C-alpha positions in Angstrom: -12.5 -96.2 46.1 -14.9 -98.9 45.1 -18.4 -98.7 47.3 -19.7 -102.2 47.7 -22.2 -102.8 45.1 -20.9 -100.3 42.9 -19.8 -101.6 39.5 -16.3 -101.6 38.6 -16.6 -98.5 36.6 -16.8 -95.2 38.2 -14.5 -94.1 41.1 -11.9 -97.1 40.0 -12.1 -96.3 36.3 -12.4 -92.8 36.4 -8.9 -92.8 38.2 -7.4 -94.0 35.2 -6.6 -98.0 36.2 -9.7 -100.0 34.2 -11.9 -98.6 32.2 -15.8 -99.7 32.2 -16.8 -100.7 28.5 -20.5 -99.9 28.7 -22.9 -100.7 25.8 -25.4 -97.8 24.5 -28.6 -98.5 22.1 -27.0 -99.8 18.9 -30.0 -98.5 16.8 -32.0 -95.6 17.0 -34.6 -93.8 14.8 -35.8 -90.2 15.6 -38.2 -88.0 14.1 -42.3 -86.9 13.6 -44.0 -90.1 12.3 -41.2 -92.6 12.9 -43.6 -94.5 14.7 -45.2 -95.7 11.5 -41.5 -97.5 10.6 -41.8 -99.8 13.6 -43.6 -102.6 11.1 -40.2 -102.7 9.4 -37.9 -102.4 12.0 -39.3 -105.4 13.5 -39.8 -107.6 10.5 -35.9 -108.6 10.7 -36.2 -109.7 13.8 -38.9 -112.1 13.6 -37.9 -115.4 14.2 -40.9 -117.2 12.7 -44.8 -117.4 13.0 -45.4 -118.8 16.6 -42.9 -116.6 18.3 -45.0 -113.4 18.7 -43.5 -109.9 19.6 -45.1 -108.4 22.7 -45.9 -105.1 22.8 -46.1 -103.6 26.7 -48.6 -100.6 26.2 -49.3 -97.7 28.6 -53.2 -98.4 29.3 -53.6 -94.8 28.9 -53.7 -95.3 25.1 -56.3 -98.1 25.4 -58.8 -96.2 22.9 -56.9 -93.9 21.1 -55.4 -93.8 17.6 -51.7 -95.2 18.6 -53.2 -98.7 19.4 -54.3 -99.2 15.9 -51.0 -98.4 14.5 -49.2 -101.0 16.3 -48.2 -103.1 13.5 -49.6 -106.5 14.7 -48.7 -109.8 12.7 -49.2 -113.8 13.4 -49.4 -114.2 16.9 -48.3 -111.0 18.5 -50.4 -109.6 21.6 -50.9 -106.0 23.3 -50.3 -106.1 26.7 -52.2 -103.1 28.3 -50.6 -101.9 32.3 -51.2 -99.2 34.3 -48.0 -96.8 34.8 -50.5 -95.5 37.9 -47.6 -97.3 40.1 -43.9 -98.2 40.0 -43.3 -101.0 38.0 -42.6 -104.1 40.4 -40.2 -107.4 40.5 -43.4 -109.2 41.4 -45.1 -107.3 38.4 -42.4 -108.2 36.1 -42.5 -112.0 37.3 -46.2 -111.9 36.9 -45.7 -110.6 32.9 -43.3 -113.6 31.9 -45.3 -116.1 34.0 -48.1 -114.7 31.2 -45.7 -114.9 28.0 -44.7 -118.0 28.7 -47.9 -119.8 29.7 -49.7 -117.7 26.4 -46.6 -119.5 23.9 -44.7 -122.6 23.1 -42.1 -120.1 21.9 -39.7 -117.7 23.6 -40.9 -114.2 22.0 -38.9 -113.0 18.8 -39.3 -109.4 20.8 -40.4 -107.0 23.7 -41.8 -103.7 22.8 -42.2 -100.9 25.5 -44.9 -98.1 24.6 -44.9 -95.7 27.2 -42.9 -93.6 29.9 -40.2 -94.7 32.0 -42.5 -97.2 33.9 -43.4 -99.2 31.0 -39.9 -98.9 29.2 -38.3 -100.1 32.8 -40.9 -103.0 32.6 -40.2 -104.0 28.8 -36.4 -104.3 29.9 -37.1 -106.4 32.9 -39.2 -108.6 31.1 -36.6 -109.0 28.2 -34.1 -109.9 30.4 -36.5 -112.3 32.7 -37.3 -114.3 29.3 -33.8 -115.5 28.7 -32.8 -115.7 33.0 -34.1 -118.5 35.6 -35.6 -117.3 39.3 -37.4 -114.6 40.4 -36.7 -111.0 39.2 -35.6 -109.8 42.8 -32.6 -111.6 42.1 -31.3 -109.6 39.5 -31.7 -106.1 41.3 -27.9 -104.9 41.7 -25.0 -104.1 39.5 -23.9 -106.9 36.7 -25.7 -109.9 38.0 -27.3 -111.0 34.6 -26.0 -113.6 32.9 -27.7 -114.3 29.8 -28.6 -111.8 27.0 -32.1 -110.2 27.0 -35.1 -111.4 24.4 -34.8 -108.7 21.2 -36.1 -105.5 22.8 -37.1 -102.1 21.6 -38.0 -98.7 23.8 -40.6 -96.3 22.3 -40.9 -93.5 25.0 -44.3 -91.3 24.9 -43.2 -89.1 28.1 -40.0 -87.4 27.9 -37.5 -87.2 30.6 -36.4 -90.5 32.8 -33.7 -91.4 29.8 -35.2 -94.6 30.4 -34.7 -95.2 26.7 -31.3 -94.9 26.8 -30.3 -95.9 29.8 -28.5 -99.8 31.5 -30.8 -99.9 34.2 -34.5 -100.9 34.9 -35.4 -99.4 38.1 -37.7 -101.7 40.0 -39.7 -101.8 43.3 -38.6 -104.9 45.3 -39.8 -106.8 48.4 -37.0 -105.1 50.2 -35.6 -102.4 48.2 -36.1 -100.2 45.3 -33.3 -100.8 42.7 -32.3 -100.9 39.0 -31.5 -103.7 37.3 -28.2 -102.5 36.1 -26.2 -104.7 33.3 -24.9 -104.9 29.9 -28.3 -106.4 28.7 -30.5 -103.8 30.1 -30.1 -101.8 27.2 -32.7 -101.5 24.4 -31.6 -103.3 21.0 -33.8 -100.6 19.4 -34.9 -97.3 20.4 -37.8 -95.5 18.7 -38.1 -91.7 19.5 -41.6 -89.6 17.9 -42.1 -86.5 19.3 -45.3 -86.8 18.0 -46.0 -89.5 20.5 -45.6 -87.0 23.4 -48.7 -84.8 22.6 -51.3 -84.4 25.2 -49.2 -85.0 27.7 -51.3 -83.7 30.9 -49.1 -80.5 31.9 -48.1 -81.9 35.5 -47.0 -84.7 34.3 -44.8 -83.7 31.5 -42.9 -81.2 34.2 -42.6 -84.0 36.8 -41.3 -86.1 34.2 -39.0 -83.5 32.6 -37.6 -82.3 36.0 -36.2 -86.0 36.6 -33.9 -85.1 33.4 -33.1 -81.8 34.6 -32.4 -82.8 38.6 -30.3 -86.0 37.0 -28.2 -83.5 34.9 -27.4 -81.3 37.9 -26.7 -84.3 40.1 -24.8 -85.9 37.8 -22.7 -82.2 36.5 -22.4 -81.3 40.1 -21.0 -84.6 41.3 -17.9 -86.0 42.5 -17.8 -88.8 39.6 -18.1 -86.3 36.7 -15.9 -86.7 33.8 -15.5 -84.9 29.9 -18.0 -87.7 28.9 -20.5 -87.0 31.6 -20.1 -83.5 31.3 -20.7 -82.9 27.4 -23.9 -84.9 27.5 -25.0 -83.6 30.4 -24.1 -79.8 29.8 -26.4 -80.1 26.2 -29.3 -81.9 28.7 -29.1 -79.2 31.3 -29.3 -76.4 28.2 -32.3 -78.0 26.6 -34.5 -78.4 29.9 -33.8 -74.2 30.7 -35.1 -73.8 27.3 -37.8 -76.0 27.1 -38.9 -74.7 31.0 -37.7 -71.2 31.1 -37.9 -70.5 27.4 -41.2 -69.6 25.4 -40.9 -72.0 22.8 -43.9 -73.6 20.8 -45.2 -76.6 21.7 -43.9 -78.7 18.8 -40.5 -77.5 19.2 -40.4 -77.7 23.6 -41.4 -81.6 22.5 -38.8 -82.0 20.1 -36.2 -80.1 22.7 -37.7 -82.1 25.7 -36.8 -85.4 24.0 -33.5 -84.9 22.9 -32.6 -83.6 27.0 -34.3 -87.0 28.1 -31.8 -88.8 25.6 -28.3 -86.7 26.6 -29.4 -86.7 30.1 -30.0 -90.6 30.1 -26.3 -91.0 28.2 -24.8 -88.4 30.7 -24.9 -90.6 33.6 -23.5 -93.6 32.1 -20.2 -92.7 33.0 -21.8 -91.0 36.2 -24.3 -90.9 38.5 -27.4 -89.5 40.4 -27.4 -87.7 43.9 -29.3 -87.0 46.7 -32.6 -86.3 45.3 -33.2 -89.1 43.3 -31.4 -91.6 46.6 -34.1 -89.5 48.9 -36.7 -90.0 46.2 -36.4 -93.6 46.2 -37.2 -93.4 49.6 -40.3 -92.2 49.2 -41.4 -94.3 45.9 -40.8 -97.2 48.1 -42.8 -96.6 51.0 -45.7 -94.2 49.4 -45.5 -94.8 45.8 -44.9 -91.6 45.1 -44.1 -91.7 41.5 -40.6 -90.5 40.4 -40.5 -87.4 39.1 -42.5 -86.0 41.6 -40.4 -87.4 44.2 -37.4 -85.7 42.8 -39.2 -82.6 42.8 -40.1 -82.6 46.2 -37.1 -83.4 47.6 -34.9 -81.4 45.5 -36.7 -77.9 46.7 -35.4 -78.9 50.3 -31.9 -79.5 48.7 -30.5 -75.9 48.6 -27.3 -76.5 51.1 -26.0 -78.9 48.2 -27.7 -77.9 45.1 -28.2 -74.0 45.7 -28.0 -73.0 41.8 -30.1 -76.0 40.8 -32.7 -75.2 43.3 -32.6 -71.8 42.2 -33.4 -72.5 38.6 -35.8 -74.9 39.8 -38.1 -72.4 41.8 -38.1 -70.3 38.9 -39.3 -73.5 36.6 -42.3 -74.3 39.1 -43.1 -70.4 39.2 -42.8 -70.0 35.6 -44.6 -73.3 34.6 -47.4 -72.4 37.3 -46.7 -75.9 39.5 -48.0 -76.1 43.1 -46.2 -78.9 44.4 -48.3 -81.2 47.4 -47.9 -80.2 50.9 -47.8 -82.7 53.9 -46.9 -85.3 51.9 -44.9 -87.3 54.8 -46.9 -85.9 57.8 -48.5 -88.5 58.4 -45.5 -91.6 58.7 -45.0 -93.9 61.6 -41.9 -93.8 63.3 -41.7 -97.5 61.5 -42.1 -95.8 57.9 -39.9 -93.1 58.5 -37.2 -95.6 59.3 -38.2 -97.4 56.3 -37.4 -94.4 54.0 -34.7 -93.4 55.7 -33.0 -97.0 55.5 -34.0 -97.0 51.7 -32.1 -93.8 50.7 -29.2 -94.7 52.8 -28.5 -97.8 51.0 -28.1 -95.5 47.6 -24.6 -95.5 48.6 -23.0 -94.7 44.8 -25.5 -92.1 44.6 -24.4 -90.6 48.1 -20.6 -90.9 47.1 -21.0 -89.2 43.8 -22.6 -86.2 46.0 -20.6 -85.6 48.7 -17.2 -87.6 48.4 -15.9 -90.9 49.6 -15.9 -89.8 53.1 -20.1 -89.0 52.8 -20.9 -91.5 55.7 -19.5 -89.1 58.1 -21.5 -86.4 56.7 -25.0 -88.0 56.3 -26.9 -89.1 59.4 -30.4 -90.9 59.5 -31.4 -87.9 61.6 -30.3 -85.6 58.4 -32.4 -87.5 56.0 -35.7 -87.6 58.5 -35.0 -84.3 59.3 -35.9 -83.7 54.7 -38.3 -86.5 55.1 -40.1 -84.1 57.5 -40.2 -80.8 55.4 -41.9 -82.9 52.8 
């Protein structure tokens, strides 16, 4: 069964009629210190001296040694960007306009350095430099007509899977929805575990839980298949080692980076589920960071993911994480209704979680009731 707005790949394709030929990241370099090979990686992609490489960098690194290690040449530019809020379509439009106004030539490449916010911005900017109109026009599945500018993803956090996915998740004027296309996927990814040093403990946990939760949702979803299962089971195993074990810090960084990669791959031929659908509502109305939003929701989903929630509670305790309370206590009726409608709009996620008859099992009142617990 094909859900409106869902790509022709999951239910119909997995039923055996037509399989979607998904793109994957064609080149990846992994290892401690591999960031220092970035200059060599970019050199063959440079078109000429007036076609710069634009580096979109989390502004948390503004005064750090990392900025000094970025291999600038010719007219290259670093743009520092705050990751305090979810990436927005208007933000992408502004960055694209800034780049076009600053340079006569289309950039040789876009490099995103940071967590999921910066990686999604880099993917979206690379697409919009080669496609007309507003970014919000491309929120959805397979709406991008022209290939993106060459783009590189360099994660400094692990968990979102943004480095490997074909989606750039953005807040738009009317909804939170990804640019899902064959042109979104990075051309090159640099996986350097050393770049995830010194991440604040709570941020490390919440971002890692994004990976854990979407693995639980994928593995228990109705879209599950051998491809997704093979990656999802490995990612889940790695998450449990990291968040329930007693690993040395450097080993934990490496394993979580691999969990993020495998977790992102696990949903290429599958989907996430209820926690992500509800988290989208939190992000859209309250600006709640995605990883934290997933955690706030997931602890109330024991009826749907009992074993996953039990393990999640153990991870909270093991890592001494206290989730905020009363997040939705002061919502207006209008805000609550908006959150409910945003969540209900994520039809493929609900179908993956509950099957093709999901609409008969989910009501606005049920969703509002979950939000009121948060």
